HTML snippet that shows the backbone in 3Dmol.js (N, CA, C, O; Angstrom):
<script src="https://3Dmol.org/build/3Dmol-min.js"></script>
<div id="view" style="width:600px;height:400px;position:relative"></div>
<script>
const pdb = `
ATOM      1  N   UNK A   1       0.828  -1.184   0.000  1.00  0.00           N
ATOM      2  CA  UNK A   1       0.000   0.000   0.000  1.00  0.00           C
ATOM      3  C   UNK A   1       0.873   1.247   0.000  1.00  0.00           C
ATOM      4  O   UNK A   1       0.854   2.023   0.956  1.00  0.00           O
ATOM      5  N   UNK A   2       1.629   1.439  -1.059  1.00  0.00           N
ATOM      6  CA  UNK A   2       2.448   2.638  -1.191  1.00  0.00           C
ATOM      7  C   UNK A   2       1.608   3.790  -1.724  1.00  0.00           C
ATOM      8  O   UNK A   2       0.653   3.583  -2.473  1.00  0.00           O
ATOM      9  N   UNK A   3       1.970   4.989  -1.335  1.00  0.00           N
ATOM     10  CA  UNK A   3       1.302   6.166  -1.856  1.00  0.00           C
ATOM     11  C   UNK A   3       1.698   6.407  -3.306  1.00  0.00           C
ATOM     12  O   UNK A   3       0.864   6.781  -4.131  1.00  0.00           O
ATOM     13  N   UNK A   4       2.974   6.191  -3.612  1.00  0.00           N
ATOM     14  CA  UNK A   4       3.479   6.396  -4.963  1.00  0.00           C
ATOM     15  C   UNK A   4       3.899   5.058  -5.564  1.00  0.00           C
ATOM     16  O   UNK A   4       4.473   4.211  -4.879  1.00  0.00           O
ATOM     17  N   UNK A   5       3.611   4.880  -6.831  1.00  0.00           N
ATOM     18  CA  UNK A   5       3.978   3.668  -7.550  1.00  0.00           C
ATOM     19  C   UNK A   5       5.008   4.046  -8.609  1.00  0.00           C
ATOM     20  O   UNK A   5       4.798   4.985  -9.376  1.00  0.00           O
ATOM     21  N   UNK A   6       6.117   3.316  -8.650  1.00  0.00           N
ATOM     22  CA  UNK A   6       7.136   3.553  -9.662  1.00  0.00           C
ATOM     23  C   UNK A   6       6.677   2.932 -10.973  1.00  0.00           C
ATOM     24  O   UNK A   6       6.606   1.710 -11.105  1.00  0.00           O
ATOM     25  N   UNK A   7       6.366   3.789 -11.937  1.00  0.00           N
ATOM     26  CA  UNK A   7       5.934   3.345 -13.255  1.00  0.00           C
ATOM     27  C   UNK A   7       6.727   4.122 -14.306  1.00  0.00           C
ATOM     28  O   UNK A   7       6.240   5.118 -14.840  1.00  0.00           O
ATOM     29  N   UNK A   8       7.942   3.672 -14.602  1.00  0.00           N
ATOM     30  CA  UNK A   8       8.796   4.434 -15.517  1.00  0.00           C
ATOM     31  C   UNK A   8       8.321   4.351 -16.964  1.00  0.00           C
ATOM     32  O   UNK A   8       7.584   3.444 -17.350  1.00  0.00           O
ATOM     33  N   UNK A   9       8.759   5.306 -17.730  1.00  0.00           N
ATOM     34  CA  UNK A   9       8.476   5.367 -19.156  1.00  0.00           C
ATOM     35  C   UNK A   9       9.646   4.708 -19.869  1.00  0.00           C
ATOM     36  O   UNK A   9      10.606   5.384 -20.238  1.00  0.00           O
ATOM     37  N   UNK A  10       9.579   3.410 -20.065  1.00  0.00           N
ATOM     38  CA  UNK A  10      10.679   2.703 -20.724  1.00  0.00           C
ATOM     39  C   UNK A  10      10.117   1.747 -21.759  1.00  0.00           C
ATOM     40  O   UNK A  10       8.988   1.273 -21.641  1.00  0.00           O
ATOM     41  N   UNK A  11      10.916   1.475 -22.766  1.00  0.00           N
ATOM     42  CA  UNK A  11      10.527   0.515 -23.773  1.00  0.00           C
ATOM     43  C   UNK A  11      10.029   1.092 -25.070  1.00  0.00           C
ATOM     44  O   UNK A  11       9.749   0.337 -26.001  1.00  0.00           O
ATOM     45  N   UNK A  12       9.907   2.392 -25.173  1.00  0.00           N
ATOM     46  CA  UNK A  12       9.465   2.990 -26.437  1.00  0.00           C
ATOM     47  C   UNK A  12      10.662   3.337 -27.315  1.00  0.00           C
ATOM     48  O   UNK A  12      10.637   3.091 -28.521  1.00  0.00           O
ATOM     49  N   UNK A  13      11.689   3.897 -26.731  1.00  0.00           N
ATOM     50  CA  UNK A  13      12.907   4.255 -27.447  1.00  0.00           C
ATOM     51  C   UNK A  13      14.079   4.020 -26.503  1.00  0.00           C
ATOM     52  O   UNK A  13      13.897   3.947 -25.288  1.00  0.00           O
ATOM     53  N   UNK A  14      15.244   3.907 -27.044  1.00  0.00           N
ATOM     54  CA  UNK A  14      16.419   3.681 -26.209  1.00  0.00           C
ATOM     55  C   UNK A  14      16.896   2.242 -26.314  1.00  0.00           C
ATOM     56  O   UNK A  14      16.634   1.547 -27.296  1.00  0.00           O
ATOM     57  N   UNK A  15      17.593   1.820 -25.289  1.00  0.00           N
ATOM     58  CA  UNK A  15      18.172   0.475 -25.334  1.00  0.00           C
ATOM     59  C   UNK A  15      17.333  -0.511 -24.526  1.00  0.00           C
ATOM     60  O   UNK A  15      16.429  -0.126 -23.783  1.00  0.00           O
ATOM     61  N   UNK A  16      17.652  -1.774 -24.689  1.00  0.00           N
ATOM     62  CA  UNK A  16      16.961  -2.852 -23.993  1.00  0.00           C
ATOM     63  C   UNK A  16      17.247  -2.791 -22.488  1.00  0.00           C
ATOM     64  O   UNK A  16      16.453  -3.288 -21.690  1.00  0.00           O
ATOM     65  N   UNK A  17      18.367  -2.191 -22.100  1.00  0.00           N
ATOM     66  CA  UNK A  17      18.710  -2.102 -20.679  1.00  0.00           C
ATOM     67  C   UNK A  17      17.664  -1.322 -19.885  1.00  0.00           C
ATOM     68  O   UNK A  17      17.500  -1.562 -18.689  1.00  0.00           O
ATOM     69  N   UNK A  18      16.962  -0.402 -20.522  1.00  0.00           N
ATOM     70  CA  UNK A  18      15.889   0.318 -19.838  1.00  0.00           C
ATOM     71  C   UNK A  18      14.781  -0.651 -19.428  1.00  0.00           C
ATOM     72  O   UNK A  18      14.220  -0.528 -18.339  1.00  0.00           O
ATOM     73  N   UNK A  19      14.466  -1.608 -20.294  1.00  0.00           N
ATOM     74  CA  UNK A  19      13.437  -2.593 -19.957  1.00  0.00           C
ATOM     75  C   UNK A  19      13.902  -3.553 -18.877  1.00  0.00           C
ATOM     76  O   UNK A  19      13.103  -3.989 -18.048  1.00  0.00           O
ATOM     77  N   UNK A  20      15.189  -3.886 -18.877  1.00  0.00           N
ATOM     78  CA  UNK A  20      15.728  -4.753 -17.830  1.00  0.00           C
ATOM     79  C   UNK A  20      15.650  -4.058 -16.482  1.00  0.00           C
ATOM     80  O   UNK A  20      15.267  -4.672 -15.486  1.00  0.00           O
ATOM     81  N   UNK A  21      16.008  -2.789 -16.444  1.00  0.00           N
ATOM     82  CA  UNK A  21      15.928  -2.023 -15.204  1.00  0.00           C
ATOM     83  C   UNK A  21      14.482  -1.871 -14.750  1.00  0.00           C
ATOM     84  O   UNK A  21      14.195  -1.954 -13.556  1.00  0.00           O
ATOM     85  N   UNK A  22      13.581  -1.652 -15.680  1.00  0.00           N
ATOM     86  CA  UNK A  22      12.168  -1.571 -15.334  1.00  0.00           C
ATOM     87  C   UNK A  22      11.643  -2.882 -14.792  1.00  0.00           C
ATOM     88  O   UNK A  22      10.808  -2.888 -13.887  1.00  0.00           O
ATOM     89  N   UNK A  23      12.116  -3.991 -15.329  1.00  0.00           N
ATOM     90  CA  UNK A  23      11.707  -5.304 -14.833  1.00  0.00           C
ATOM     91  C   UNK A  23      12.181  -5.527 -13.407  1.00  0.00           C
ATOM     92  O   UNK A  23      11.455  -6.085 -12.584  1.00  0.00           O
ATOM     93  N   UNK A  24      13.399  -5.090 -13.116  1.00  0.00           N
ATOM     94  CA  UNK A  24      13.965  -5.324 -11.792  1.00  0.00           C
ATOM     95  C   UNK A  24      13.402  -4.390 -10.721  1.00  0.00           C
ATOM     96  O   UNK A  24      13.279  -4.791  -9.564  1.00  0.00           O
ATOM     97  N   UNK A  25      13.058  -3.156 -11.086  1.00  0.00           N
ATOM     98  CA  UNK A  25      12.724  -2.154 -10.078  1.00  0.00           C
ATOM     99  C   UNK A  25      11.261  -1.729 -10.022  1.00  0.00           C
ATOM    100  O   UNK A  25      10.799  -1.282  -8.972  1.00  0.00           O
ATOM    101  N   UNK A  26      10.533  -1.853 -11.100  1.00  0.00           N
ATOM    102  CA  UNK A  26       9.203  -1.253 -11.151  1.00  0.00           C
ATOM    103  C   UNK A  26       8.094  -2.290 -11.004  1.00  0.00           C
ATOM    104  O   UNK A  26       8.287  -3.478 -11.266  1.00  0.00           O
ATOM    105  N   UNK A  27       6.936  -1.810 -10.579  1.00  0.00           N
ATOM    106  CA  UNK A  27       5.759  -2.661 -10.491  1.00  0.00           C
ATOM    107  C   UNK A  27       5.095  -2.824 -11.858  1.00  0.00           C
ATOM    108  O   UNK A  27       4.555  -3.885 -12.168  1.00  0.00           O
ATOM    109  N   UNK A  28       5.139  -1.774 -12.667  1.00  0.00           N
ATOM    110  CA  UNK A  28       4.668  -1.826 -14.041  1.00  0.00           C
ATOM    111  C   UNK A  28       5.356  -0.733 -14.837  1.00  0.00           C
ATOM    112  O   UNK A  28       5.964   0.169 -14.261  1.00  0.00           O
ATOM    113  N   UNK A  29       5.263  -0.809 -16.169  1.00  0.00           N
ATOM    114  CA  UNK A  29       5.933   0.167 -17.017  1.00  0.00           C
ATOM    115  C   UNK A  29       4.907   0.834 -17.928  1.00  0.00           C
ATOM    116  O   UNK A  29       3.792   0.341 -18.102  1.00  0.00           O
ATOM    117  N   UNK A  30       5.309   1.969 -18.504  1.00  0.00           N
ATOM    118  CA  UNK A  30       4.381   2.735 -19.332  1.00  0.00           C
ATOM    119  C   UNK A  30       4.318   2.230 -20.771  1.00  0.00           C
ATOM    120  O   UNK A  30       3.251   2.273 -21.384  1.00  0.00           O
ATOM    121  N   UNK A  31       5.410   1.763 -21.316  1.00  0.00           N
ATOM    122  CA  UNK A  31       5.426   1.252 -22.691  1.00  0.00           C
ATOM    123  C   UNK A  31       6.188  -0.057 -22.702  1.00  0.00           C
ATOM    124  O   UNK A  31       6.720  -0.480 -21.676  1.00  0.00           O
ATOM    125  N   UNK A  32       6.241  -0.681 -23.823  1.00  0.00           N
ATOM    126  CA  UNK A  32       6.982  -1.920 -23.937  1.00  0.00           C
ATOM    127  C   UNK A  32       7.168  -2.336 -25.378  1.00  0.00           C
ATOM    128  O   UNK A  32       7.219  -3.526 -25.687  1.00  0.00           O
ATOM    129  N   UNK A  33       7.268  -1.358 -26.260  1.00  0.00           N
ATOM    130  CA  UNK A  33       7.363  -1.660 -27.686  1.00  0.00           C
ATOM    131  C   UNK A  33       8.642  -2.399 -28.051  1.00  0.00           C
ATOM    132  O   UNK A  33       8.651  -3.191 -28.994  1.00  0.00           O
ATOM    133  N   UNK A  34       9.723  -2.150 -27.315  1.00  0.00           N
ATOM    134  CA  UNK A  34      10.989  -2.813 -27.623  1.00  0.00           C
ATOM    135  C   UNK A  34      11.035  -4.261 -27.140  1.00  0.00           C
ATOM    136  O   UNK A  34      12.001  -4.972 -27.417  1.00  0.00           O
ATOM    137  N   UNK A  35      10.012  -4.703 -26.429  1.00  0.00           N
ATOM    138  CA  UNK A  35       9.988  -6.094 -25.982  1.00  0.00           C
ATOM    139  C   UNK A  35       9.900  -7.067 -27.155  1.00  0.00           C
ATOM    140  O   UNK A  35      10.312  -8.221 -27.032  1.00  0.00           O
ATOM    141  N   UNK A  36       9.372  -6.619 -28.280  1.00  0.00           N
ATOM    142  CA  UNK A  36       9.280  -7.507 -29.443  1.00  0.00           C
ATOM    143  C   UNK A  36      10.661  -7.882 -29.975  1.00  0.00           C
ATOM    144  O   UNK A  36      10.803  -8.886 -30.673  1.00  0.00           O
ATOM    145  N   UNK A  37      11.685  -7.080 -29.650  1.00  0.00           N
ATOM    146  CA  UNK A  37      13.039  -7.374 -30.086  1.00  0.00           C
ATOM    147  C   UNK A  37      13.787  -8.264 -29.102  1.00  0.00           C
ATOM    148  O   UNK A  37      14.885  -8.731 -29.404  1.00  0.00           O
ATOM    149  N   UNK A  38      13.207  -8.504 -27.933  1.00  0.00           N
ATOM    150  CA  UNK A  38      13.848  -9.325 -26.897  1.00  0.00           C
ATOM    151  C   UNK A  38      12.839 -10.353 -26.387  1.00  0.00           C
ATOM    152  O   UNK A  38      12.205 -10.129 -25.356  1.00  0.00           O
ATOM    153  N   UNK A  39      12.681 -11.466 -27.084  1.00  0.00           N
ATOM    154  CA  UNK A  39      11.649 -12.439 -26.701  1.00  0.00           C
ATOM    155  C   UNK A  39      11.873 -13.070 -25.325  1.00  0.00           C
ATOM    156  O   UNK A  39      10.903 -13.417 -24.651  1.00  0.00           O
ATOM    157  N   UNK A  40      13.122 -13.226 -24.894  1.00  0.00           N
ATOM    158  CA  UNK A  40      13.376 -13.790 -23.569  1.00  0.00           C
ATOM    159  C   UNK A  40      12.888 -12.829 -22.491  1.00  0.00           C
ATOM    160  O   UNK A  40      12.262 -13.251 -21.519  1.00  0.00           O
ATOM    161  N   UNK A  41      13.166 -11.561 -22.657  1.00  0.00           N
ATOM    162  CA  UNK A  41      12.707 -10.551 -21.706  1.00  0.00           C
ATOM    163  C   UNK A  41      11.183 -10.434 -21.735  1.00  0.00           C
ATOM    164  O   UNK A  41      10.550 -10.224 -20.701  1.00  0.00           O
ATOM    165  N   UNK A  42      10.607 -10.570 -22.911  1.00  0.00           N
ATOM    166  CA  UNK A  42       9.151 -10.542 -23.039  1.00  0.00           C
ATOM    167  C   UNK A  42       8.525 -11.697 -22.253  1.00  0.00           C
ATOM    168  O   UNK A  42       7.491 -11.515 -21.610  1.00  0.00           O
ATOM    169  N   UNK A  43       9.128 -12.857 -22.299  1.00  0.00           N
ATOM    170  CA  UNK A  43       8.633 -14.005 -21.553  1.00  0.00           C
ATOM    171  C   UNK A  43       8.775 -13.786 -20.043  1.00  0.00           C
ATOM    172  O   UNK A  43       7.907 -14.200 -19.275  1.00  0.00           O
ATOM    173  N   UNK A  44       9.867 -13.137 -19.614  1.00  0.00           N
ATOM    174  CA  UNK A  44      10.032 -12.826 -18.195  1.00  0.00           C
ATOM    175  C   UNK A  44       8.955 -11.854 -17.714  1.00  0.00           C
ATOM    176  O   UNK A  44       8.418 -12.015 -16.618  1.00  0.00           O
ATOM    177  N   UNK A  45       8.639 -10.854 -18.525  1.00  0.00           N
ATOM    178  CA  UNK A  45       7.565  -9.927 -18.173  1.00  0.00           C
ATOM    179  C   UNK A  45       6.243 -10.677 -18.057  1.00  0.00           C
ATOM    180  O   UNK A  45       5.439 -10.391 -17.170  1.00  0.00           O
ATOM    181  N   UNK A  46       6.018 -11.631 -18.948  1.00  0.00           N
ATOM    182  CA  UNK A  46       4.789 -12.432 -18.912  1.00  0.00           C
ATOM    183  C   UNK A  46       4.734 -13.294 -17.642  1.00  0.00           C
ATOM    184  O   UNK A  46       3.699 -13.352 -16.978  1.00  0.00           O
ATOM    185  N   UNK A  47       5.817 -13.946 -17.313  1.00  0.00           N
ATOM    186  CA  UNK A  47       5.844 -14.817 -16.132  1.00  0.00           C
ATOM    187  C   UNK A  47       5.672 -14.029 -14.831  1.00  0.00           C
ATOM    188  O   UNK A  47       4.998 -14.489 -13.909  1.00  0.00           O
ATOM    189  N   UNK A  48       6.269 -12.864 -14.759  1.00  0.00           N
ATOM    190  CA  UNK A  48       6.194 -12.052 -13.544  1.00  0.00           C
ATOM    191  C   UNK A  48       4.910 -11.213 -13.493  1.00  0.00           C
ATOM    192  O   UNK A  48       4.630 -10.568 -12.483  1.00  0.00           O
ATOM    193  N   UNK A  49       4.134 -11.223 -14.579  1.00  0.00           N
ATOM    194  CA  UNK A  49       2.895 -10.456 -14.674  1.00  0.00           C
ATOM    195  C   UNK A  49       3.126  -8.966 -14.414  1.00  0.00           C
ATOM    196  O   UNK A  49       2.382  -8.337 -13.662  1.00  0.00           O
ATOM    197  N   UNK A  50       4.161  -8.412 -15.043  1.00  0.00           N
ATOM    198  CA  UNK A  50       4.434  -6.975 -14.967  1.00  0.00           C
ATOM    199  C   UNK A  50       3.519  -6.284 -15.964  1.00  0.00           C
ATOM    200  O   UNK A  50       3.569  -6.568 -17.161  1.00  0.00           O
ATOM    201  N   UNK A  51       2.698  -5.394 -15.481  1.00  0.00           N
ATOM    202  CA  UNK A  51       1.703  -4.710 -16.334  1.00  0.00           C
ATOM    203  C   UNK A  51       2.353  -3.636 -17.194  1.00  0.00           C
ATOM    204  O   UNK A  51       3.362  -3.041 -16.815  1.00  0.00           O
ATOM    205  N   UNK A  52       1.761  -3.401 -18.354  1.00  0.00           N
ATOM    206  CA  UNK A  52       2.216  -2.347 -19.257  1.00  0.00           C
ATOM    207  C   UNK A  52       1.090  -1.413 -19.542  1.00  0.00           C
ATOM    208  O   UNK A  52       1.262  -0.447 -20.286  1.00  0.00           O
TER     209      UNK A  52
END
`;
const viewer = $3Dmol.createViewer("view");
viewer.addModel(pdb, "pdb");
viewer.setStyle({}, {cartoon: {color: "spectrum"}});
viewer.zoomTo();
viewer.render();
</script>
């Protein structure tokens, strides 16, 4: 029950490392367009049920 939720804007532009950091630190992310280029990371997001 946090007052603030960390929901970074990652995955639209930039490198794949932004999505890795978002996976490790955030409850959900704002975008995820670059996940199509990293199928293993996409599967991890699916397994962990990280919302986009």
